[in-house]
Gaussian input, Z-matrix of N, CA and C with variables (Angstrom, degrees):
# hf/3-21g

backbone

0 1
 N
 C     1     B1
 C     2     B2     1     A1
 N     3     B3     2     A2     1     D1
 C     4     B4     3     A3     2     D2
 C     5     B5     4     A4     3     D3
 N     6     B6     5     A5     4     D4
 C     7     B7     6     A6     5     D5
 C     8     B8     7     A7     6     D6
 N     9     B9     8     A8     7     D7
 C    10    B10     9     A9     8     D8
 C    11    B11    10    A10     9     D9
 N    12    B12    11    A11    10    D10
 C    13    B13    12    A12    11    D11
 C    14    B14    13    A13    12    D12
 N    15    B15    14    A14    13    D13
 C    16    B16    15    A15    14    D14
 C    17    B17    16    A16    15    D15
 N    18    B18    17    A17    16    D16
 C    19    B19    18    A18    17    D17
 C    20    B20    19    A19    18    D18
 N    21    B21    20    A20    19    D19
 C    22    B22    21    A21    20    D20
 C    23    B23    22    A22    21    D21
 N    24    B24    23    A23    22    D22
 C    25    B25    24    A24    23    D23
 C    26    B26    25    A25    24    D24
 N    27    B27    26    A26    25    D25
 C    28    B28    27    A27    26    D26
 C    29    B29    28    A28    27    D27
 N    30    B30    29    A29    28    D28
 C    31    B31    30    A30    29    D29
 C    32    B32    31    A31    30    D30
 N    33    B33    32    A32    31    D31
 C    34    B34    33    A33    32    D32
 C    35    B35    34    A34    33    D33
 N    36    B36    35    A35    34    D34
 C    37    B37    36    A36    35    D35
 C    38    B38    37    A37    36    D36
 N    39    B39    38    A38    37    D37
 C    40    B40    39    A39    38    D38
 C    41    B41    40    A40    39    D39
 N    42    B42    41    A41    40    D40
 C    43    B43    42    A42    41    D41
 C    44    B44    43    A43    42    D42
 N    45    B45    44    A44    43    D43
 C    46    B46    45    A45    44    D44
 C    47    B47    46    A46    45    D45
 N    48    B48    47    A47    46    D46
 C    49    B49    48    A48    47    D47
 C    50    B50    49    A49    48    D48
 N    51    B51    50    A50    49    D49
 C    52    B52    51    A51    50    D50
 C    53    B53    52    A52    51    D51
 N    54    B54    53    A53    52    D52
 C    55    B55    54    A54    53    D53
 C    56    B56    55    A55    54    D54
 N    57    B57    56    A56    55    D55
 C    58    B58    57    A57    56    D56
 C    59    B59    58    A58    57    D57
 N    60    B60    59    A59    58    D58
 C    61    B61    60    A60    59    D59
 C    62    B62    61    A61    60    D60
 N    63    B63    62    A62    61    D61
 C    64    B64    63    A63    62    D62
 C    65    B65    64    A64    63    D63
 N    66    B66    65    A65    64    D64
 C    67    B67    66    A66    65    D65
 C    68    B68    67    A67    66    D66
 N    69    B69    68    A68    67    D67
 C    70    B70    69    A69    68    D68
 C    71    B71    70    A70    69    D69
 N    72    B72    71    A71    70    D70
 C    73    B73    72    A72    71    D71
 C    74    B74    73    A73    72    D72
 N    75    B75    74    A74    73    D73
 C    76    B76    75    A75    74    D74
 C    77    B77    76    A76    75    D75
 N    78    B78    77    A77    76    D76
 C    79    B79    78    A78    77    D77
 C    80    B80    79    A79    78    D78
 N    81    B81    80    A80    79    D79
 C    82    B82    81    A81    80    D80
 C    83    B83    82    A82    81    D81
 N    84    B84    83    A83    82    D82
 C    85    B85    84    A84    83    D83
 C    86    B86    85    A85    84    D84
 N    87    B87    86    A86    85    D85
 C    88    B88    87    A87    86    D86
 C    89    B89    88    A88    87    D87
 N    90    B90    89    A89    88    D88
 C    91    B91    90    A90    89    D89
 C    92    B92    91    A91    90    D90
 N    93    B93    92    A92    91    D91
 C    94    B94    93    A93    92    D92
 C    95    B95    94    A94    93    D93
 N    96    B96    95    A95    94    D94
 C    97    B97    96    A96    95    D95
 C    98    B98    97    A97    96    D96
 N    99    B99    98    A98    97    D97
 C   100   B100    99    A99    98    D98
 C   101   B101   100   A100    99    D99
 N   102   B102   101   A101   100   D100
 C   103   B103   102   A102   101   D101
 C   104   B104   103   A103   102   D102
 N   105   B105   104   A104   103   D103
 C   106   B106   105   A105   104   D104
 C   107   B107   106   A106   105   D105
 N   108   B108   107   A107   106   D106
 C   109   B109   108   A108   107   D107
 C   110   B110   109   A109   108   D108
 N   111   B111   110   A110   109   D109
 C   112   B112   111   A111   110   D110
 C   113   B113   112   A112   111   D111
 N   114   B114   113   A113   112   D112
 C   115   B115   114   A114   113   D113
 C   116   B116   115   A115   114   D114
 N   117   B117   116   A116   115   D115
 C   118   B118   117   A117   116   D116
 C   119   B119   118   A118   117   D117
 N   120   B120   119   A119   118   D118
 C   121   B121   120   A120   119   D119
 C   122   B122   121   A121   120   D120
 N   123   B123   122   A122   121   D121
 C   124   B124   123   A123   122   D122
 C   125   B125   124   A124   123   D123
 N   126   B126   125   A125   124   D124
 C   127   B127   126   A126   125   D125
 C   128   B128   127   A127   126   D126
 N   129   B129   128   A128   127   D127
 C   130   B130   129   A129   128   D128
 C   131   B131   130   A130   129   D129
 N   132   B132   131   A131   130   D130
 C   133   B133   132   A132   131   D131
 C   134   B134   133   A133   132   D132
 N   135   B135   134   A134   133   D133
 C   136   B136   135   A135   134   D134
 C   137   B137   136   A136   135   D135
 N   138   B138   137   A137   136   D136
 C   139   B139   138   A138   137   D137
 C   140   B140   139   A139   138   D138
 N   141   B141   140   A140   139   D139
 C   142   B142   141   A141   140   D140
 C   143   B143   142   A142   141   D141
 N   144   B144   143   A143   142   D142
 C   145   B145   144   A144   143   D143
 C   146   B146   145   A145   144   D144
 N   147   B147   146   A146   145   D145
 C   148   B148   147   A147   146   D146
 C   149   B149   148   A148   147   D147
 N   150   B150   149   A149   148   D148
 C   151   B151   150   A150   149   D149
 C   152   B152   151   A151   150   D150
 N   153   B153   152   A152   151   D151
 C   154   B154   153   A153   152   D152
 C   155   B155   154   A154   153   D153
 N   156   B156   155   A155   154   D154
 C   157   B157   156   A156   155   D155
 C   158   B158   157   A157   156   D156
 N   159   B159   158   A158   157   D157
 C   160   B160   159   A159   158   D158
 C   161   B161   160   A160   159   D159
 N   162   B162   161   A161   160   D160
 C   163   B163   162   A162   161   D161
 C   164   B164   163   A163   162   D162
 N   165   B165   164   A164   163   D163
 C   166   B166   165   A165   164   D164
 C   167   B167   166   A166   165   D165
 N   168   B168   167   A167   166   D166
 C   169   B169   168   A168   167   D167
 C   170   B170   169   A169   168   D168
 N   171   B171   170   A170   169   D169
 C   172   B172   171   A171   170   D170
 C   173   B173   172   A172   171   D171
 N   174   B174   173   A173   172   D172
 C   175   B175   174   A174   173   D173
 C   176   B176   175   A175   174   D174
 N   177   B177   176   A176   175   D175
 C   178   B178   177   A177   176   D176
 C   179   B179   178   A178   177   D177
 N   180   B180   179   A179   178   D178
 C   181   B181   180   A180   179   D179
 C   182   B182   181   A181   180   D180
 N   183   B183   182   A182   181   D181
 C   184   B184   183   A183   182   D182
 C   185   B185   184   A184   183   D183
 N   186   B186   185   A185   184   D184
 C   187   B187   186   A186   185   D185
 C   188   B188   187   A187   186   D186
 N   189   B189   188   A188   187   D187
 C   190   B190   189   A189   188   D188
 C   191   B191   190   A190   189   D189
 N   192   B192   191   A191   190   D190
 C   193   B193   192   A192   191   D191
 C   194   B194   193   A193   192   D192
 N   195   B195   194   A194   193   D193
 C   196   B196   195   A195   194   D194
 C   197   B197   196   A196   195   D195

   B1=1.4542
   B2=1.5243
   B3=1.3349
   B4=1.4616
   B5=1.5191
   B6=1.3182
   B7=1.4584
   B8=1.5166
   B9=1.3249
   B10=1.4620
   B11=1.5232
   B12=1.3156
   B13=1.4562
   B14=1.5182
   B15=1.3195
   B16=1.4626
   B17=1.5286
   B18=1.3144
   B19=1.4709
   B20=1.5231
   B21=1.3145
   B22=1.4598
   B23=1.5284
   B24=1.3336
   B25=1.4578
   B26=1.5168
   B27=1.2962
   B28=1.4687
   B29=1.5251
   B30=1.3234
   B31=1.4585
   B32=1.5208
   B33=1.3215
   B34=1.4613
   B35=1.5120
   B36=1.3245
   B37=1.4519
   B38=1.5281
   B39=1.2984
   B40=1.4635
   B41=1.5120
   B42=1.3337
   B43=1.4602
   B44=1.5154
   B45=1.3123
   B46=1.4608
   B47=1.5019
   B48=1.3190
   B49=1.4642
   B50=1.5237
   B51=1.3174
   B52=1.4543
   B53=1.5180
   B54=1.3226
   B55=1.4587
   B56=1.5261
   B57=1.3339
   B58=1.4570
   B59=1.5091
   B60=1.3173
   B61=1.4493
   B62=1.5197
   B63=1.3308
   B64=1.4599
   B65=1.5065
   B66=1.3039
   B67=1.4484
   B68=1.5318
   B69=1.3022
   B70=1.4519
   B71=1.5317
   B72=1.3192
   B73=1.4629
   B74=1.5181
   B75=1.3071
   B76=1.4486
   B77=1.5109
   B78=1.3164
   B79=1.4633
   B80=1.5197
   B81=1.3088
   B82=1.4546
   B83=1.5136
   B84=1.3193
   B85=1.4701
   B86=1.5115
   B87=1.3065
   B88=1.4567
   B89=1.5193
   B90=1.3361
   B91=1.4510
   B92=1.5378
   B93=1.3175
   B94=1.4580
   B95=1.5126
   B96=1.3259
   B97=1.4711
   B98=1.5273
   B99=1.3384
   B100=1.4604
   B101=1.5212
   B102=1.3260
   B103=1.4662
   B104=1.5217
   B105=1.3136
   B106=1.4569
   B107=1.5281
   B108=1.3234
   B109=1.4677
   B110=1.5112
   B111=1.3171
   B112=1.4703
   B113=1.5346
   B114=1.3230
   B115=1.4599
   B116=1.5253
   B117=1.3463
   B118=1.4569
   B119=1.5335
   B120=1.3288
   B121=1.4639
   B122=1.5251
   B123=1.3272
   B124=1.4638
   B125=1.5238
   B126=1.3137
   B127=1.4542
   B128=1.5197
   B129=1.3338
   B130=1.4685
   B131=1.5262
   B132=1.3160
   B133=1.4650
   B134=1.5196
   B135=1.3134
   B136=1.4598
   B137=1.5242
   B138=1.3179
   B139=1.4639
   B140=1.5257
   B141=1.3189
   B142=1.4571
   B143=1.5319
   B144=1.3092
   B145=1.4605
   B146=1.5281
   B147=1.3198
   B148=1.4663
   B149=1.5243
   B150=1.3224
   B151=1.4577
   B152=1.5120
   B153=1.2997
   B154=1.4539
   B155=1.5080
   B156=1.3252
   B157=1.4525
   B158=1.5210
   B159=1.3290
   B160=1.4773
   B161=1.5177
   B162=1.3065
   B163=1.4570
   B164=1.5117
   B165=1.3264
   B166=1.4629
   B167=1.5288
   B168=1.3087
   B169=1.4581
   B170=1.5335
   B171=1.3017
   B172=1.4642
   B173=1.5223
   B174=1.3082
   B175=1.4762
   B176=1.5220
   B177=1.3210
   B178=1.4730
   B179=1.5303
   B180=1.2979
   B181=1.4604
   B182=1.5362
   B183=1.3235
   B184=1.4635
   B185=1.5221
   B186=1.3283
   B187=1.4614
   B188=1.5330
   B189=1.3215
   B190=1.4581
   B191=1.5143
   B192=1.3273
   B193=1.4673
   B194=1.5196
   B195=1.3368
   B196=1.4666
   B197=1.4926
   A1=111.38
   A2=117.08
   A3=120.12
   A4=111.07
   A5=116.09
   A6=119.91
   A7=111.06
   A8=116.84
   A9=121.33
   A10=111.00
   A11=117.24
   A12=120.81
   A13=110.72
   A14=116.46
   A15=120.17
   A16=112.00
   A17=116.48
   A18=119.67
   A19=112.02
   A20=118.20
   A21=120.53
   A22=110.45
   A23=118.10
   A24=120.74
   A25=110.54
   A26=117.07
   A27=121.64
   A28=111.00
   A29=116.81
   A30=120.22
   A31=111.65
   A32=117.47
   A33=121.59
   A34=111.27
   A35=118.05
   A36=119.85
   A37=110.69
   A38=117.98
   A39=120.52
   A40=112.21
   A41=116.88
   A42=120.80
   A43=111.48
   A44=117.06
   A45=120.45
   A46=111.44
   A47=117.90
   A48=121.30
   A49=110.55
   A50=117.46
   A51=121.44
   A52=111.86
   A53=117.29
   A54=119.49
   A55=112.17
   A56=119.85
   A57=122.05
   A58=113.41
   A59=118.43
   A60=120.39
   A61=112.78
   A62=118.89
   A63=121.00
   A64=112.46
   A65=118.17
   A66=122.10
   A67=111.90
   A68=118.86
   A69=121.20
   A70=112.72
   A71=117.76
   A72=119.85
   A73=111.71
   A74=118.76
   A75=122.21
   A76=110.66
   A77=115.05
   A78=119.73
   A79=108.28
   A80=117.37
   A81=121.50
   A82=109.73
   A83=116.34
   A84=120.61
   A85=114.31
   A86=118.82
   A87=120.37
   A88=113.81
   A89=117.25
   A90=121.69
   A91=110.65
   A92=116.03
   A93=120.32
   A94=113.06
   A95=118.28
   A96=120.74
   A97=112.28
   A98=119.01
   A99=122.12
   A100=109.06
   A101=119.11
   A102=121.68
   A103=112.62
   A104=115.76
   A105=121.30
   A106=109.07
   A107=115.76
   A108=120.05
   A109=110.99
   A110=117.85
   A111=120.15
   A112=111.54
   A113=117.42
   A114=119.75
   A115=111.27
   A116=117.33
   A117=120.36
   A118=110.48
   A119=116.77
   A120=120.96
   A121=110.87
   A122=116.66
   A123=120.76
   A124=110.39
   A125=117.45
   A126=121.05
   A127=111.34
   A128=116.23
   A129=121.07
   A130=111.54
   A131=117.78
   A132=120.93
   A133=112.61
   A134=118.39
   A135=122.41
   A136=114.31
   A137=117.86
   A138=120.34
   A139=110.16
   A140=117.05
   A141=120.90
   A142=113.07
   A143=117.82
   A144=122.11
   A145=109.50
   A146=118.24
   A147=118.87
   A148=112.14
   A149=114.86
   A150=121.08
   A151=110.43
   A152=116.62
   A153=121.69
   A154=104.75
   A155=116.60
   A156=120.46
   A157=109.35
   A158=116.40
   A159=119.64
   A160=111.96
   A161=115.77
   A162=121.56
   A163=108.86
   A164=117.31
   A165=119.10
   A166=110.34
   A167=117.11
   A168=121.82
   A169=111.97
   A170=118.85
   A171=122.04
   A172=112.38
   A173=118.10
   A174=120.19
   A175=112.80
   A176=118.96
   A177=121.21
   A178=111.20
   A179=118.37
   A180=122.46
   A181=113.07
   A182=117.51
   A183=120.56
   A184=110.87
   A185=117.78
   A186=120.11
   A187=110.62
   A188=116.30
   A189=120.37
   A190=110.29
   A191=116.22
   A192=120.61
   A193=112.13
   A194=117.76
   A195=120.40
   A196=112.06
   D1=-44.26
   D2=178.79
   D3=-62.81
   D4=-37.53
   D5=179.34
   D6=-64.01
   D7=-41.38
   D8=179.09
   D9=-63.77
   D10=-43.36
   D11=177.83
   D12=-63.78
   D13=-45.17
   D14=179.67
   D15=-62.07
   D16=-41.21
   D17=178.20
   D18=-66.61
   D19=-39.10
   D20=-179.90
   D21=-68.35
   D22=-37.62
   D23=176.38
   D24=-66.28
   D25=-42.39
   D26=178.68
   D27=-62.63
   D28=-45.31
   D29=-179.90
   D30=-64.78
   D31=-41.74
   D32=179.52
   D33=-65.46
   D34=-43.43
   D35=179.93
   D36=-67.15
   D37=-34.47
   D38=176.56
   D39=-64.49
   D40=-39.45
   D41=176.69
   D42=-65.89
   D43=-40.77
   D44=179.42
   D45=-64.44
   D46=-41.69
   D47=178.88
   D48=-66.40
   D49=-42.12
   D50=-179.52
   D51=-65.14
   D52=-37.15
   D53=-176.85
   D54=-75.01
   D55=-20.53
   D56=-179.12
   D57=-112.95
   D58=14.92
   D59=-175.91
   D60=-79.89
   D61=-27.06
   D62=-178.32
   D63=-90.57
   D64=135.83
   D65=179.69
   D66=-73.95
   D67=-19.65
   D68=-176.35
   D69=-68.93
   D70=-15.68
   D71=-179.63
   D72=-91.22
   D73=-5.29
   D74=-177.61
   D75=-103.52
   D76=141.52
   D77=-179.94
   D78=-148.11
   D79=135.56
   D80=177.44
   D81=-114.00
   D82=166.11
   D83=-172.90
   D84=-64.13
   D85=-17.43
   D86=179.65
   D87=-91.66
   D88=5.70
   D89=179.59
   D90=-105.34
   D91=157.23
   D92=-178.56
   D93=-68.26
   D94=-19.29
   D95=179.22
   D96=-78.59
   D97=-9.91
   D98=179.05
   D99=-69.30
   D100=133.27
   D101=-178.15
   D102=-63.81
   D103=146.10
   D104=177.05
   D105=-78.61
   D106=172.23
   D107=178.43
   D108=-61.29
   D109=-38.77
   D110=179.30
   D111=-68.57
   D112=-34.66
   D113=176.34
   D114=-67.97
   D115=-37.91
   D116=174.81
   D117=-63.62
   D118=-40.83
   D119=178.90
   D120=-62.33
   D121=-42.16
   D122=178.98
   D123=-64.40
   D124=-41.85
   D125=177.47
   D126=-63.19
   D127=-37.73
   D128=179.51
   D129=-58.32
   D130=-34.73
   D131=179.50
   D132=-75.55
   D133=-14.06
   D134=-175.19
   D135=-101.57
   D136=-6.15
   D137=-178.54
   D138=-113.42
   D139=155.89
   D140=-175.78
   D141=-86.98
   D142=-16.37
   D143=-179.94
   D144=-114.15
   D145=149.22
   D146=179.50
   D147=-66.63
   D148=145.51
   D149=177.17
   D150=-85.80
   D151=147.64
   D152=169.70
   D153=-93.18
   D154=107.22
   D155=-175.64
   D156=-75.19
   D157=116.21
   D158=-176.46
   D159=-79.27
   D160=124.22
   D161=174.90
   D162=-120.71
   D163=138.29
   D164=175.11
   D165=-60.14
   D166=150.44
   D167=-176.16
   D168=-58.67
   D169=-38.15
   D170=-177.17
   D171=-102.25
   D172=26.63
   D173=-175.50
   D174=-63.76
   D175=-27.58
   D176=179.36
   D177=-69.04
   D178=-18.54
   D179=-177.33
   D180=-86.87
   D181=-6.91
   D182=-174.31
   D183=-125.88
   D184=150.62
   D185=177.77
   D186=-67.93
   D187=154.93
   D188=178.75
   D189=-73.68
   D190=151.62
   D191=-178.30
   D192=-106.71
   D193=-4.50
   D194=-179.03
   D195=-83.93

């Protein structure tokens, strides 16, 4: 039983590391690959659960870029 648990933890951690190892899959709000407000709105219409719209902590202090 312990071996099975250890193997499942090892396999899961390996998948997590492999899925986040490439930088091309990551995007932050200050990069051009970050979706615009209209793209987020379009995505909102295509999913069954509401999106949590991510806003930078200091977004009120800066002018909008859209």
